[in-house]
N, CA, C and O atoms as a MOPAC input file, in Angstrom:
PM7 MOZYME 1SCF
protein

 N    -13.53700 1    61.74600 1    11.10000 1
 C    -14.66200 1    60.30900 1    11.01000 1
 C    -14.24100 1    60.14200 1     9.49400 1
 O    -13.41400 1    59.34100 1     9.05700 1
 N    -15.09100 1    61.20400 1     8.68000 1
 C    -14.63700 1    60.97600 1     7.24500 1
 C    -13.50800 1    60.28000 1     6.74500 1
 O    -13.45000 1    59.21900 1     6.12400 1
 N    -12.56100 1    61.11200 1     7.14900 1
 C    -10.87800 1    60.62300 1     6.52300 1
 C    -10.60300 1    59.03600 1     6.97900 1
 O     -9.95000 1    58.31600 1     6.22400 1
 N    -11.04100 1    58.60400 1     8.03600 1
 C    -10.47800 1    57.27500 1     8.24900 1
 C    -11.52200 1    56.59800 1     7.40600 1
 O    -11.06600 1    55.72400 1     6.66800 1
 N    -13.12200 1    56.84900 1     7.33200 1
 C    -13.57300 1    55.71200 1     6.56600 1
 C    -12.95800 1    55.59600 1     5.34100 1
 O    -12.76100 1    54.49700 1     4.82300 1
 N    -12.56600 1    56.87200 1     4.72100 1
 C    -11.65100 1    56.63100 1     3.23400 1
 C    -10.88200 1    56.07100 1     3.59300 1
 O    -10.90300 1    54.96000 1     3.06200 1
 N     -9.80000 1    56.22800 1     4.53500 1
 C     -8.77100 1    55.79900 1     4.33200 1
 C     -9.11700 1    54.30900 1     4.30500 1
 O     -8.83000 1    53.73900 1     3.25200 1
 N     -9.63800 1    53.63100 1     5.19700 1
 C    -10.02800 1    52.22200 1     5.26600 1
 C    -10.20200 1    51.74100 1     4.18700 1
 O     -9.52800 1    50.82000 1     3.72500 1
 N    -11.54300 1    52.54600 1     3.39000 1
 C    -11.80700 1    51.80500 1     2.16500 1
 C    -10.81800 1    52.17300 1     1.10600 1
 O    -11.15900 1    51.72100 1     0.01400 1
 N     -9.69700 1    52.85200 1     1.08200 1
 C     -9.04900 1    52.70100 1     0.05900 1
 C     -7.91200 1    51.68200 1     0.37500 1
 O     -7.42900 1    51.06900 1    -0.57700 1
 N     -7.53700 1    51.49600 1     1.39100 1
 C     -6.49200 1    50.26000 1     2.00700 1
 C     -7.45200 1    49.07500 1     1.67000 1
 O     -6.68600 1    48.19700 1     1.27400 1
 N     -8.29200 1    48.75400 1     1.63500 1
 C     -9.27700 1    47.79300 1     1.39800 1
 C     -9.35700 1    47.45300 1    -0.20300 1
 O     -9.28700 1    46.25300 1    -0.46500 1
 N     -9.49800 1    48.38700 1    -1.34600 1
 C     -9.56300 1    48.50500 1    -2.41100 1
 C     -8.42000 1    48.04400 1    -2.96800 1
 O     -8.30300 1    47.08500 1    -3.73100 1
 N     -7.33100 1    48.98700 1    -2.42900 1
 C     -6.19700 1    48.38900 1    -2.78100 1
 C     -5.78800 1    46.72600 1    -2.90900 1
 O     -5.29200 1    46.08900 1    -3.83800 1
 N     -6.23300 1    46.32600 1    -1.53100 1
 C     -5.19300 1    44.78800 1    -0.79300 1
 C     -6.39500 1    44.11000 1    -1.85500 1
 O     -6.39400 1    42.91500 1    -2.15300 1
 N     -7.03100 1    44.73200 1    -2.17300 1
 C     -7.92800 1    43.20400 1    -2.95000 1
 C     -7.47700 1    43.07900 1    -3.98700 1
 O     -7.31800 1    41.96900 1    -4.49200 1
 N     -7.06300 1    44.51300 1    -4.73700 1
 C     -6.95300 1    44.72500 1    -6.47000 1
 C     -5.49800 1    43.76000 1    -6.54000 1
 O     -5.34600 1    42.86000 1    -7.36600 1
 N     -4.44600 1    44.15600 1    -5.47000 1
 C     -3.22300 1    43.11000 1    -5.59400 1
 C     -2.91600 1    41.46100 1    -5.12800 1
 O     -2.02000 1    40.71400 1    -5.52000 1
 N     -4.04100 1    41.20300 1    -4.12300 1
 C     -4.26300 1    39.93700 1    -4.02900 1
 C     -5.17000 1    39.19900 1    -4.74700 1
 O     -4.89700 1    38.00100 1    -4.82300 1
 N     -6.24600 1    39.59600 1    -5.33700 1
 C     -7.29300 1    38.85400 1    -6.33700 1
 C     -6.46000 1    38.67200 1    -7.63300 1
 O     -6.83700 1    37.72200 1    -8.32000 1
 N     -5.41600 1    39.37500 1    -8.11000 1
 C     -4.77500 1    39.26700 1    -9.68200 1
 C     -3.87100 1    38.71100 1    -9.45300 1
 O     -3.29400 1    38.35300 1   -10.48000 1
 N     -3.18000 1    38.28900 1    -8.14800 1
 C     -2.12200 1    37.48200 1    -8.67600 1
 C     -2.06700 1    36.10600 1    -8.87900 1
 O     -2.79600 1    35.42700 1    -8.15600 1
 N     -1.37500 1    35.54700 1    -9.68900 1
 C     -1.51800 1    34.14200 1   -10.77600 1
 C     -0.56800 1    33.37700 1    -9.57900 1
 O      0.11700 1    33.94900 1    -8.73100 1
 N     -0.73600 1    31.93300 1    -9.76900 1
 C     -0.13600 1    31.35200 1    -9.05800 1
 C      1.04100 1    30.69300 1    -9.68700 1
 O      0.86500 1    30.51400 1   -10.89200 1
 N      2.16700 1    30.28600 1    -9.24600 1
 C      3.20800 1    29.93500 1   -10.31700 1
 C      3.26000 1    28.51300 1   -10.08600 1
 O      3.22100 1    28.01500 1    -8.96100 1
 N      3.38000 1    27.63500 1   -11.54100 1
 C      3.62200 1    26.22600 1   -11.33200 1
 C      5.18900 1    25.87300 1   -10.98200 1
 O      6.23500 1    26.47800 1   -11.21500 1
 N      4.84300 1    24.40400 1   -10.20100 1
 C      6.17600 1    23.98300 1   -10.73800 1
 C      6.74500 1    23.24900 1   -11.99200 1
 O      5.89500 1    23.01700 1   -12.85200 1
 N      7.75800 1    22.92100 1   -12.21100 1
 C      8.17300 1    21.94600 1   -13.61900 1
 C      7.50800 1    20.81900 1   -13.78800 1
 O      7.26000 1    20.47900 1   -14.94500 1
 N      7.04600 1    19.94200 1   -12.61800 1
 C      6.70500 1    18.71100 1   -12.30500 1
 C      4.96000 1    19.12600 1   -12.72700 1
 O      4.39100 1    18.27200 1   -13.40700 1
 N      4.15900 1    20.35500 1   -12.35100 1
 C      2.92100 1    20.72200 1   -12.78200 1
 C      2.46800 1    20.47000 1   -14.23300 1
 O      1.48000 1    19.97600 1   -14.77700 1
 N      3.89600 1    21.15400 1   -14.70500 1
 C      3.72500 1    21.85100 1   -15.86900 1
 C      4.15600 1    20.32300 1   -16.91100 1
 O      3.84500 1    20.31900 1   -18.10200 1
 N      4.60100 1    19.57900 1   -16.51900 1
 C      4.79400 1    17.99700 1   -17.15000 1
 C      3.40100 1    17.49000 1   -16.56600 1
 O      2.66900 1    17.00800 1   -17.43000 1
 N      2.91000 1    17.50300 1   -15.32300 1
 C      1.59400 1    16.76000 1   -14.95600 1
 C      0.20000 1    17.03700 1   -16.00100 1
 O     -0.56300 1    16.24800 1   -16.55700 1
 N      0.26500 1    18.42100 1   -15.97800 1
 C     -0.62300 1    19.15000 1   -17.10000 1
 C     -0.68100 1    18.42500 1   -18.31900 1
 O     -1.69300 1    17.86200 1   -18.73600 1
 N      0.70000 1    18.45600 1   -19.02300 1
 C      0.66100 1    18.26900 1   -20.37900 1
 C      0.69400 1    16.95100 1   -20.89100 1
 O      0.45000 1    16.79700 1   -22.08800 1
 N      1.04400 1    15.65500 1   -19.94500 1
 C      0.54600 1    14.86700 1   -19.80600 1
 C     -0.92200 1    14.19300 1   -19.72200 1
 O     -1.29600 1    13.14300 1   -20.24500 1
 N     -1.77900 1    15.27000 1   -18.76200 1
 C     -2.95500 1    15.11100 1   -18.98700 1
 C     -3.83900 1    15.53100 1   -19.66700 1
 O     -5.05800 1    15.37500 1   -19.59800 1
 N     -2.80200 1    16.43600 1   -20.78600 1
 C     -3.71000 1    16.77700 1   -22.10200 1
 C     -3.70900 1    15.89100 1   -22.89000 1
 O     -4.73700 1    15.23500 1   -23.05800 1
 N     -2.52100 1    15.61400 1   -23.61800 1
 C     -2.02300 1    14.41000 1   -24.28000 1
 C     -3.32800 1    13.01000 1   -24.00300 1
 O     -4.18400 1    12.57100 1   -24.77100 1
 N     -3.12100 1    12.79000 1   -23.17300 1
 C     -4.10800 1    11.87400 1   -22.51900 1
 C     -5.38100 1    11.77300 1   -23.23400 1
 O     -5.81100 1    10.94000 1   -24.03100 1
 N     -6.07600 1    13.30100 1   -22.52400 1
 C     -7.62000 1    13.52600 1   -22.78400 1
 C     -7.56300 1    13.57500 1   -24.86900 1
 O     -8.26900 1    12.91200 1   -25.62900 1
 N     -6.62100 1    14.45800 1   -25.18600 1
 C     -6.54200 1    14.08300 1   -26.68200 1
 C     -6.55900 1    13.09400 1   -27.18900 1
 O     -7.47300 1    13.04100 1   -28.01300 1
 N     -5.81600 1    11.95900 1   -27.10400 1
 C     -5.50500 1    10.49200 1   -27.31100 1
 C     -6.79800 1     9.72600 1   -27.15500 1
 O     -7.17200 1     8.81800 1   -27.89700 1
 N     -7.37200 1    10.15300 1   -26.20300 1
 C     -9.00600 1     9.73800 1   -25.58400 1
 C    -10.01000 1     9.95500 1   -26.34500 1
 O    -10.82500 1     9.08100 1   -26.64200 1
 N    -10.07200 1    11.54800 1   -26.87400 1
 C    -10.98000 1    12.15700 1   -27.55200 1
 C    -10.82200 1    11.69800 1   -29.20300 1
 O    -11.79900 1    11.79000 1   -29.94600 1
 N     -9.27400 1    11.10900 1   -29.78800 1
 C     -9.18900 1    10.87500 1   -30.94000 1
 C     -9.94500 1     9.69300 1   -31.15600 1
 O    -10.65600 1     9.51200 1   -32.14400 1
 N     -9.71700 1     8.54000 1   -29.81600 1
 C    -10.27800 1     7.13800 1   -29.85500 1
 C    -11.90700 1     7.20500 1   -30.05900 1
 O    -12.51800 1     6.38700 1   -30.74700 1
 N    -12.45900 1     8.19200 1   -29.42800 1
 C    -14.04600 1     8.05500 1   -29.47500 1
 C    -14.31800 1     8.58100 1   -30.63200 1
 O    -15.16300 1     7.92000 1   -31.23600 1
 N    -13.82000 1     9.81700 1   -31.37900 1
 C    -13.93900 1     9.64100 1   -32.50300 1
 C    -13.76000 1     8.81600 1   -34.09700 1
 O    -14.38800 1     8.91500 1   -35.15100 1
 N    -12.84500 1     8.16600 1   -33.76000 1
 C    -12.63700 1     6.72800 1   -34.96000 1
 C    -13.55800 1     5.57400 1   -34.33400 1
 O    -13.97900 1     4.63500 1   -35.01000 1
 N    -13.81800 1     5.74100 1   -33.00700 1
 C    -15.03600 1     4.74100 1   -33.08500 1
 C    -15.94400 1     5.25200 1   -33.28800 1
 O    -16.64500 1     4.38100 1   -33.80400 1
 N    -16.69300 1     6.44800 1   -33.23700 1
 C    -18.10200 1     7.08000 1   -34.05800 1
 C    -17.98800 1     6.96800 1   -35.27600 1
 O    -19.05800 1     6.84800 1   -35.87400 1
 N    -16.88700 1     6.95900 1   -36.00400 1
 C    -16.28600 1     7.04800 1   -37.20400 1
 C    -16.54700 1     5.45900 1   -37.98800 1
 O    -17.12100 1     5.26500 1   -39.05900 1
 N    -15.97300 1     4.51700 1   -37.14100 1
 C    -16.37200 1     3.64500 1   -37.54800 1
 C    -17.78600 1     2.65900 1   -37.58700 1
 O    -17.99800 1     1.61200 1   -38.20000 1
 N    -18.70400 1     3.50600 1   -36.60800 1
 C    -20.06300 1     2.52700 1   -36.37900 1
 C    -20.90600 1     2.75200 1   -37.73700 1
 O    -21.97800 1     2.17100 1   -37.90100 1

């Protein structure tokens, strides 16, 4: 009985380690979309800072 419980705990531990650490790969389109969003946010932030400086 103990061996079965230990085996199940071991298998559960190994499965969670390998599934929780997996990173999702982005497609080239997602990389481009992310870069465009970041650039848009940076431009918007710069515009806000300039507006604040002019006030």
